[in-house]
C-alpha positions as CSV (number, residue, x, y, z in Angstrom):
1,M,-66.4,0.0,-13.3
2,L,-62.6,0.4,-12.5
3,T,-60.3,-1.8,-14.6
4,L,-56.6,-2.3,-13.7
5,K,-54.0,-2.4,-16.4
6,P,-52.0,-5.7,-16.2
7,F,-48.6,-5.3,-14.6
8,T,-46.2,-6.9,-17.1
9,Y,-42.5,-7.9,-16.8
10,N,-41.5,-5.1,-19.2
11,M,-43.3,-2.6,-17.0
12,L,-41.4,-3.9,-14.0
13,M,-38.0,-3.6,-15.8
14,K,-38.8,0.0,-16.9
15,K,-39.6,1.0,-13.3
16,I,-36.3,-0.6,-12.1
17,L,-34.3,1.2,-14.8
18,Y,-36.1,4.4,-13.9
19,I,-34.9,4.1,-10.4
20,L,-31.4,2.7,-11.0
21,L,-30.2,4.8,-14.0
22,P,-30.2,8.2,-12.1
23,L,-28.3,6.5,-9.2
24,A,-25.7,5.1,-11.6
25,F,-25.2,8.5,-13.2
26,L,-24.9,10.0,-9.7
27,L,-22.2,7.5,-8.7
28,L,-20.2,8.0,-11.9
29,A,-20.4,11.7,-11.5
30,C,-18.9,11.4,-8.0
31,K,-15.6,10.0,-9.3
32,P,-13.4,12.9,-10.4
33,N,-11.7,13.0,-13.8
34,P,-8.0,12.1,-13.3
35,H,-7.0,14.4,-16.0
36,P,-9.3,17.5,-15.9
37,K,-9.4,19.9,-18.8
38,H,-8.5,22.9,-16.5
39,P,-6.2,21.6,-13.8
40,D,-5.8,23.7,-10.6
41,Y,-2.0,24.5,-10.8
42,S,-2.1,26.7,-7.7
43,I,-0.4,25.1,-4.8
44,H,-2.6,24.6,-1.7
45,K,-0.3,24.2,1.4
46,P,-1.6,21.7,3.8
47,K,-2.4,22.7,7.4
48,V,0.0,21.4,10.0
49,K,-2.0,18.8,12.0
50,Y,0.7,16.4,13.3
51,K,4.2,16.1,14.7
52,A,6.8,14.4,12.5
53,S,6.6,10.8,13.6
54,K,6.1,7.3,12.2
55,K,2.9,6.9,14.2
56,N,1.4,10.0,12.5
57,L,2.6,8.9,9.0
58,K,0.9,5.5,9.6
59,K,-2.3,7.3,10.5
60,M,-2.3,9.3,7.3
61,V,-1.3,6.3,5.1
62,K,-4.3,4.3,6.4
63,K,-6.7,7.1,6.1
64,L,-5.7,8.1,2.5
65,Q,-5.8,4.7,0.9
66,G,-8.2,4.7,-2.0
67,R,-8.4,8.4,-2.4
68,P,-8.7,9.4,-6.1
69,Y,-5.8,10.3,-8.3
70,V,-6.3,13.7,-9.9
71,W,-3.5,15.6,-11.9
72,A,-2.2,18.7,-10.1
73,E,-4.0,18.1,-6.9
74,E,-2.4,18.0,-3.4
75,G,-5.3,17.0,-1.2
76,P,-6.9,16.7,1.1
77,Y,-9.4,14.6,-1.0
78,N,-7.6,14.1,-4.4
79,F,-3.9,13.7,-5.1
80,D,-1.4,13.3,-7.9
81,C,1.7,11.3,-6.9
82,S,3.9,14.2,-5.7
83,G,0.8,16.0,-4.3
84,F,0.3,12.9,-2.1
85,T,3.8,13.0,-0.6
86,Y,3.8,16.9,-0.4
87,Y,0.5,16.6,1.6
88,M,1.7,14.0,4.1
89,Y,5.0,15.8,4.9
90,G,3.3,19.2,4.9
91,S,0.7,17.9,7.4
92,M,3.7,17.2,9.8
93,G,5.2,20.7,9.3
94,I,8.0,19.4,6.9
95,E,8.1,21.5,3.8
96,I,9.3,19.6,0.7
97,P,9.1,20.7,-3.0
98,R,5.8,20.2,-4.7
99,V,6.9,18.4,-7.9
100,A,8.4,14.9,-8.0
101,R,11.5,15.8,-10.0
102,D,12.3,18.6,-7.4
103,Q,11.5,16.3,-4.4
104,A,14.1,13.9,-5.8
105,K,16.8,16.7,-5.7
106,K,16.3,17.6,-2.1
107,G,16.5,15.8,1.3
108,K,19.2,13.3,2.2
109,R,20.1,10.9,-0.6
110,I,20.2,7.3,0.6
111,S,20.7,3.9,-1.0
112,S,17.9,1.3,-1.4
113,Q,19.6,-0.7,1.3
114,E,19.0,2.1,3.8
115,L,15.3,2.6,3.2
116,V,13.0,2.9,6.3
117,Y,9.4,3.8,6.8
118,G,8.7,7.3,5.5
119,D,11.5,7.6,2.9
120,L,10.6,8.8,-0.6
121,I,11.3,6.6,-3.6
122,F,11.4,8.0,-7.2
123,F,10.9,6.3,-10.5
124,D,11.3,6.9,-14.2
125,T,8.0,5.5,-15.6
126,E,8.5,6.5,-19.2
127,K,8.6,3.7,-21.8
128,R,12.0,4.7,-22.9
129,Q,13.8,5.4,-19.7
130,R,16.2,8.3,-19.7
131,G,16.6,8.9,-16.0
132,K,13.8,11.4,-15.8
133,I,11.9,11.4,-12.5
134,T,8.2,11.0,-13.3
135,H,6.7,9.3,-10.2
136,V,7.1,9.2,-6.5
137,G,6.0,7.0,-3.6
138,M,6.6,6.6,0.2
139,Y,8.3,3.5,1.5
140,L,6.6,1.4,4.2
141,G,9.0,-1.5,4.7
142,N,9.6,-5.1,3.3
143,G,9.4,-3.6,-0.2
144,W,6.0,-2.1,0.3
145,F,5.3,1.6,-0.7
146,T,2.2,3.7,-1.0
147,H,1.6,6.1,-3.9
148,A,-1.1,7.9,-5.9
149,S,-1.2,5.5,-8.9
150,T,-1.6,6.8,-12.5
151,G,-2.6,3.3,-13.5
152,K,-5.2,2.6,-10.8
153,Y,-6.2,6.3,-10.5
154,E,-6.2,6.1,-6.7
155,V,-3.9,5.8,-3.7
156,V,-2.7,2.2,-3.5
157,Y,0.0,-0.1,-2.1
158,S,2.6,-1.7,-4.3
159,N,5.7,-3.8,-3.7
160,L,9.2,-3.2,-5.0
161,N,10.2,-6.8,-4.3
162,T,7.4,-8.4,-6.4
163,S,6.8,-5.7,-9.1
164,K,9.2,-6.0,-12.0
165,Y,7.7,-2.7,-13.4
166,Y,8.7,-0.6,-10.4
167,K,11.8,-2.6,-9.5
168,K,13.6,-1.7,-12.8
169,R,12.4,1.9,-12.7
170,L,13.6,2.9,-9.3
171,K,16.1,5.7,-9.7
172,V,16.5,7.8,-6.4
173,C,15.8,7.4,-2.7
174,R,15.5,10.4,-0.4
175,R,15.0,11.0,3.3
176,Y,13.2,14.2,4.4
177,L,12.6,13.3,8.0
178,P,14.9,14.7,10.7
179,D,18.2,12.8,11.5
180,L,17.4,9.4,12.7
181,A,20.6,9.4,14.8
182,D,19.3,12.3,16.8
183,P,17.8,10.8,20.0
184,N,15.8,13.9,20.7
185,S,14.1,13.8,17.2
186,N,10.6,12.5,16.8
187,S,11.9,10.4,13.9
188,A,14.0,8.3,16.2
189,L,10.9,6.1,16.3
190,L,11.6,5.3,12.6
191,K,14.4,2.7,13.1
192,E,12.5,0.1,11.1
193,N,15.2,-0.7,8.5
194,T,13.9,-3.7,6.7
195,K,16.8,-3.9,4.1
196,P,14.8,-5.6,1.3
197,W,17.8,-5.7,-1.0
198,T,21.3,-7.3,-0.8
199,N,22.7,-4.5,-3.0
200,T,21.8,-1.1,-4.5
201,A,21.1,-2.4,-8.0
202,P,17.3,-2.6,-8.5
203,K,17.7,-5.4,-11.2
204,T,19.1,-7.9,-8.8
205,I,16.9,-7.4,-5.8
206,V,16.8,-10.5,-3.5
207,E,14.5,-10.5,-0.5
208,K,16.3,-11.7,2.6
209,P,14.8,-12.9,6.0
210,I,14.8,-10.1,8.6
211,V,16.6,-11.0,11.8
212,P,14.7,-9.6,14.8
213,K,16.4,-7.2,17.1
214,A,15.7,-6.5,20.7
215,T,15.3,-2.8,20.0
216,M,12.6,-3.3,17.3
217,P,9.0,-2.8,18.2
218,I,7.4,-6.1,18.9
219,K,4.6,-5.7,16.3
220,S,7.1,-5.2,13.5
221,R,9.5,-8.1,14.3
222,M,9.9,-10.8,11.7
223,I,8.7,-14.2,13.1
224,V,11.4,-16.6,11.8
225,P,9.7,-19.5,9.9
226,T,9.9,-23.0,11.5
227,K,9.4,-26.5,10.1
228,G,5.9,-27.8,10.5
229,H,2.6,-28.7,8.7
230,F,0.3,-26.3,10.5
231,Y,-0.8,-22.9,9.1
232,V,-3.3,-20.2,9.6
233,Q,-5.3,-19.8,6.4
234,V,-6.3,-16.1,5.8
235,G,-7.8,-16.3,2.4
236,S,-8.7,-18.1,-0.7
237,F,-8.6,-16.3,-4.1
238,S,-9.5,-16.9,-7.7
239,N,-6.8,-14.4,-8.6
240,S,-3.9,-13.1,-6.5
241,P,-4.2,-12.0,-2.8
242,T,-4.9,-8.3,-2.4
243,P,-1.9,-6.1,-1.8
244,S,-3.5,-4.6,1.3
245,L,-3.8,-8.1,2.9
246,L,-0.2,-9.0,2.0
247,Y,0.9,-5.7,3.5
248,K,-0.9,-6.5,6.8
249,I,0.9,-9.8,7.0
250,T,4.4,-8.7,6.1
251,H,4.0,-5.5,8.3
252,K,3.2,-7.7,11.3
253,G,6.3,-9.8,10.6
254,Y,4.5,-13.1,9.8
255,P,6.1,-15.6,7.4
256,H,3.5,-16.7,4.7
257,R,3.2,-18.7,1.6
258,S,0.7,-19.2,-1.3
259,I,-0.5,-22.5,-2.6
260,K,-2.2,-22.8,-6.0
261,F,-4.5,-25.7,-6.9
262,P,-7.1,-26.4,-9.7
263,S,-10.9,-26.3,-8.8
264,N,-13.7,-26.6,-11.4
265,G,-11.5,-25.5,-14.3
266,R,-10.0,-22.5,-12.3
267,T,-6.9,-21.9,-10.3
268,I,-7.4,-21.1,-6.6
269,T,-4.8,-19.6,-4.5
270,K,-4.7,-20.2,-0.7
271,L,-2.9,-17.7,1.4
272,L,-1.3,-19.2,4.5
273,I,0.6,-17.8,7.5
274,G,3.2,-20.2,8.9
275,P,4.3,-22.9,9.1
276,F,4.0,-23.6,12.8
277,A,5.7,-26.5,14.5
278,S,2.5,-27.8,16.0
279,K,-1.2,-27.2,16.0
280,A,-1.0,-25.8,19.5
281,K,1.4,-23.1,18.4
282,A,-0.8,-22.2,15.4
283,L,-3.8,-22.0,17.7
284,D,-1.8,-19.7,20.0
285,K,-1.4,-17.2,17.2
286,L,-4.9,-17.6,15.7
287,P,-6.7,-14.9,18.0
288,E,-4.1,-12.3,17.2
289,I,-4.2,-13.0,13.4
290,K,-8.0,-12.9,13.6
291,S,-8.0,-9.5,15.3
292,T,-5.3,-7.8,13.3
293,I,-5.4,-9.4,9.8
294,Q,-8.4,-11.5,8.9
295,S,-11.4,-12.1,11.2
296,D,-12.4,-15.5,9.5
297,A,-8.9,-17.0,9.5
298,F,-8.7,-20.7,10.5
299,I,-6.2,-23.5,11.1
300,A,-5.1,-25.6,8.1
301,E,-2.8,-28.7,8.0
302,I,-0.8,-29.0,4.8
303,R,1.3,-32.0,4.1
């Protein structure tokens, strides 16, 4: 007579672990070591795939977010900070030095007030700052920049206006794109000067409203805040809103604010676009905000 062995809870857990453990090891193995024992110091020149333009830079920035940081790599899958900028410019046929300290010596030197999309910004990230260039990122506008982070070990967004760490470590700004004043240049499209500072001293950065100009692309104009009680709520967070979401909002030119309130012993942060003078005006903007920023956004009245 055939007898079946009872199927116990312990047996079930063993079977689950038997299935999940190899998968966990596989996933961990897929993430590269940011500091390999034997770095590849040979320089791999990127293939030229694009013309030099803001549109193509945006395409690469969006595609490369989240790519792993790996020391001495210049893509196309892993990057260190200068390898990231070297790859993006090289992909547009613009040759720049491979190392951050050398990138900071070439190109056109500009002040922080002159920064536009695509300019390179250089930092001294050592504990005891001595003016040595150790990190580089690419400026995006409204204080935002993208870089291969040695802290997050991936390509991320950060903001000069809100980060004390990067604000006080900014040392040099350089422009490698062709002359913006040349109307025949592809980079004539890069006239998105957001001027996030009132002066060149990083320690006294003050963010100022951006006055829209008729020559600016519509999607990058700053919508001047109005008085009102109606907002479009795009998120509710137990911590701070994600940098990528804030970048979407500021890049589209929308005014926004955060409201914190206690809930069940925690602090919740609501992220709001607005204010709008009336509910009708908020409703008018809601479809665009849903399609370009947050699909589940909704109208909120705050008094």
